[in-house]
N, C-alpha and C positions, 0 to 999 in steps of 0.2 A: 678590131674583132675581139682581141683578148680583153679589152676594157669592158665590152658588152658581156662577155662570159663571166668576168669577175663580179659584175653587178648582179646578173641573173642567178648565178649559182648560189650565192649566199641566201637569196630569197627562198629558194627551194629547200635548202638544207636548214634554214631557220625554222621553216614549217615542221620539218622532221624533228628539229630540236625541241620544239614545243611539245611534240608527242613524247619524246624521250623524257623531258623534264616532268611532264605530267605523270609518267610511269614511275620515275624515280621518287616523286613526292608521295605517290601511293605506297611505294615500298618502304619509304622512310629509312632507306639504307639497310633494311633488314630482310628477314624471310617473309615471303608472302603466304606460305601455307598456314592456314588458320587465321589470316587477316583478309577479310573480304573487301572487294572494291567493286563499285558500280560504275566505273568510268568507261566500260566497253562501248556504250552508246555514243559517248562523246568522241571516242577515238574513231569509230566508224563514220561519224558525221564529218570529221576532219579529213577523212581519206580522200574524198573527191577533190578537195582543194589541193591536197598534196599531190595527187595524180596529175592534176592540171599543171602544177608547177614543174613536176618531173618531166612532162612532155615538152614544156618550154625549154628546160635545161637540155634535154636530149637533142632538140633541134639546134640549139646554140652550140652544143658540143660537136655535132656533125659539121657545122660551119667552121668551127675552130680547127678540127682535124683536117678538113679539106684545105684550109689556108696553110696549116702547118706542113702538110704533104707538099704543097706547091713551093713553100719556102725551102724545104729540104732538097727539092729538085733543082732549085735555082741557086742555092748557096751550099758549097761543099762543107763549110763548117757546121751549118745547121744539119746537113745530111749525116755528118759524122756523129753529132750528138744524138740524132734520132736512132742511129744504129746502136749506139751505146745504151740508150734507154731500152731498146728492144731486148738487149741481153739481160736486162733486169726484170723482164716481165714475169718470168716464172716465180722469182722470189717475191715479187709484189702481188702476185695472185691475179694478174691481168691476162694471163695466157691460159687457153684451154688445157686441161690435163686429162689423160686417159690412163686407166689402170684398174687393177682389182679393187674392190670397195666393200665397205660394210655400211648398211643403212639401218638406222634405228628409228622406230616409229613409236611416238608417245601420243596417247589420247586419253580423254576423260573416261571415267567409268560409265558404262551404259546406264541410262536412266529410264525408269518406267513409273507409271502412276501408282502402282501397287508396291513399289520397292520401299522398304523402310530401312533407314540407316541405323547401324548399331548405336546403342546408347553412348553418349559422349562424343559422337561424331558430328562434324559440321559439314555443310555443303562444300567448303573449301578443301576438305580431305579427299574429294572424289574428282578433282580437276587438276590438270597439269599447270604447274607454276613456273615462274622465271628460273628459279634455282634448279628445277628439274631439267629444263632444256640446257641451261648453262653447265650443269654437271656432266651431261652427256658430251657436250662440245669440248669441255676441258679434258675429259677422259680420252677422247679421240685424238686430241692434240698430243697428250702424253703418250699415247700409243703409236706416235710417229706418223700421223696423218700428213700426207703431202699436199692435199687440197681438201676443201670442205664446202658443202653446200647445205643451206637450211631452206627447206621448201624449194623454191625455184631460183634462189639467189646464192651466188658464190659469196663466201665470207672471207675476210682477210683479217690481218692483225688488229685493225682498228674497228672492226665491226662490233656493234653492241647488241646484245640480246636483251630485249625488254618485254615484259608481259604485264597486261592489265586485265585482271580477272582471268578469263580463259581465252584471251586474244593475245597474239604475239606481234610485237612491232619490230621490224627489221629493216633498217635503212629506209625509213619513211613509208613502208608498206605494212598493212595489217593482215594477219592470217588467223584462221580458226583451226582448232585441232581436227583431224590428227596432224601432228607435226612430224615431218620427216627430216632427219639429219643424215647426210651421206658423206662419208670420208673415203678418200682414195689412199691406199696404203696396204701393208701386209695384213690380210684379214685376221690371221691368228694373233698378231700383236694388238690389233685394234680391239678384238673381242676380249683378249686377256685384260687390256687396260680398262674396259668397261666392267669386267668382273672384279677388278682390284679397287675400283673407285668407291669411296665411302658415300659420296653424294648419290651415285647411281644405286648403291645398295639401299639407301633410304627410300628412293623412289620405288625400287622393286618391292620393298616392304609394303608400301601403300598399294602397289599394284596387286600384290598377293592378298592383302587384307580387304581392300575395298573395290577391286576389280578394274583399276586403271590399266590401260594398255601399255605393254612393253614388249616390243618385238625387235629382233635382230636378224637381219638377212644379209648374206654375203653374195657378191656377184664377181664373176671372173673378169669382166671388162665393163667399165662405166666411163662416160665422158662428161666432165664438168665444164661448163663454159667459163670464160675469163670474167673477172669482175670488171664492170664498166661504169662504176660510179666515180665520185670525186675522190682523189687521193690527197687532198689538202689536209694537213694536220694543223688544227687550230690551237690545241693546247697539249702540252707535254711537260713532264717533270721527271727528274732522275729518281729512280726507285731507291728507297732507303736500304 
């Protein structure tokens, strides 16, 4: 069963990797604001194939978990390792988390046929870009976020935020704005971290100037689901 999982899982995540690589190539390692990309249609076309592969992986994962649970019940050593792993779920992001939260909403500026952009402005100035989402995410982590969710997906340390045009790619799925980023933690600290972030300040300048959406809302109690994707780490290096 594990052999089957190890074969199928890379297939699904390779498809997601193609999407990530396409996005990275469009960004060319730099800022996307002011650099237009027309790859949104390609990304959406690949979404169906990625969804099919994800469903296959989910089915295989369920089989593996059932077999693992049975092994834990039959073997005390396996059961002990399972209990040890359960103690790491919170740190790994695989356990649900409940607590006060802050939600940030980012969206493109409203468009209309009669709206004229200011002189020297390009269409890319009125849409949300990768660095905008990443700036909010980074600020919330700095503010002590205990758990975070982008759209309907829990994010962990290895989650990558990628955008192509005005579509966001997260863990093999594609989203259109408005983008919602929710973090559980101390709302005051989270809000202060957003105010202190230079990247968020840049986005807020564009929001004030061109009408992009920037909204921050606090909630006294929010539940975020646990991350249920692959935890395999394929590449890593020591930071300088």
